[in-house]
Structures are given as structure tokens and as C-alpha cells.
C-alpha positions, 0 to 999 in steps of 0.5 A: 244824458244832458251836459248838466246831468253829465256834469253833476255826475262828475261832481258826484264822482269827484266828491265821492273820490275826495270822501274816500281819499279823506277817509283813507287819510283819516284811517292812515292818521288813526293808524299812525296815532295808534302806533305812536300810542303803542310806541309810547306805552312800550317806551313807558313799559321799557322805562318802568322795567328798567326802574324795577330791574334796577330796584330788584338789583339794589334790593338783592345787593342790600340783602346780600350785604345784610346776609354777609353782616349776619353771617360774620356776626354769627361767626364772631359770636361763635368765635367769642363763645369758643374763646370764652370756653377755652379760657374757662377750660384753662382756668379750670385746668390750671387754677391749681397750678400754684397750689400744686407747685407748693404741694410738690415740695411735700411730695419730695420730702415724703419721697426722701423720708421713704428712701431714708427709711428704706436704707435705715436698719431699725425703722418703726413699722407703724411710722413707715406705714403712716408715711407710705399711706400719707404719700400715696394719698397725696399722690392719688389726689394730685392724680385726681386733679390732673397732676402726673409724675414724669421722669422714670429710669430707662425713658428716653430723655425728652428736653420738654419734660426733663432737665439733664443734670449730668451725663454718664457713659454706660456700656449696654445702655443706649444713648439719651436714656435716663440713667437715674432720676434725682427729682421727679418732674410733674405735669398738670393736664399735659402742662409742665409744672417742673422738669425732672432732674435726671442723669442721662446716658452718653456713650 
């Protein structure tokens, strides 16, 4: 092999080596570029994911707030409906309060008339029967509309229903029992119209 041929081979080898290095460098550069692109895509994906998570949290908060407002609105409507129903119920129950109070005077007068007739010796039977029927009819009507009498002899004195007009010591009777009723009391649907005037045992 001549020197010239040897030099050519060396040049070819060097050129091949340079090409191989350049190719390796190009591959490395390509890999780095791909890694950089992947990192960029990953970063963009992370940023987009963070935006979506923030949007989701915001949407959930708004949904919770809207749901809370809706629940409170429904509760308020129920409260209004219940209060209105209670007011209507009270109006129905106590619309007759003044009227019933006025009728109690008539009831009292009929009771006095019956008591006087019971003590009298000569009373027209038809007249007495008329008073009794009128009294019973009036009591029935009052009961029908929720008016009930309170205050009976022998009951325990109740300051919410009875008014003690006097006290008297009586042997054999328990303290705080009603000895006598001077005037009956009345309630309307459980609400006191007037207290019963009573005499109470106080030993």
C-alpha cells in the first residue's frame, strides 16, 4: 500500500468518524428537543389541569351557594305558609270571642232564672220548661263552637281558670278545692274567656 493510499484511508476514516460524531450529536440534539417539547407539553397540561381544577372548585362553590339559597328559600316559604296557616286557624278559633263573651251574660241570666224558679213554690211548668230548653239550646250552641264551661264544686283550684272570691275553712274538705261556684267561667278552644268566680277551701 502506497503512502497516498494510506493517507486516503486515514482521511476516509477521519471523515467517517466525523460523520458518526455529527450523527450522534444530531441524535442527542433531537432527543433533547423531544425532551424539551415533552416538558413544555407537560407544563402546559399541568397549567391547564390547574385551571380546570380551579374552575371546578369555583363551580362547586357557586353550586353549593345556589343550593344553600334554594334550601333557605324553601324553608322560608314553609315558615311563611305555616305562620299563615296558624294565623288563619287562630282567626277561625277566636273570631267568635267577642260574640261569645256577649252571650255569656245571657247564659248567666238564664242560670239565675232557673235557680230562682227552683227556689219558688209556684212556678208555671211550661214557663220553666221553656227556660230550660232555651238554656240547654244556648249551651249546646256554645259547645258546638268550642265554648266550654269551667269551674265546678269539688275541683282543685286553678289560678289560670278560677278567681278566688273568698276562702273558708271547712272540715273534711281538702285545701284549695272549690267549695262553691258564684259564676261559671268559660274557655274558647282552650283559651280563657273569663275565669270562674269561686269560693275556695282554706283550712
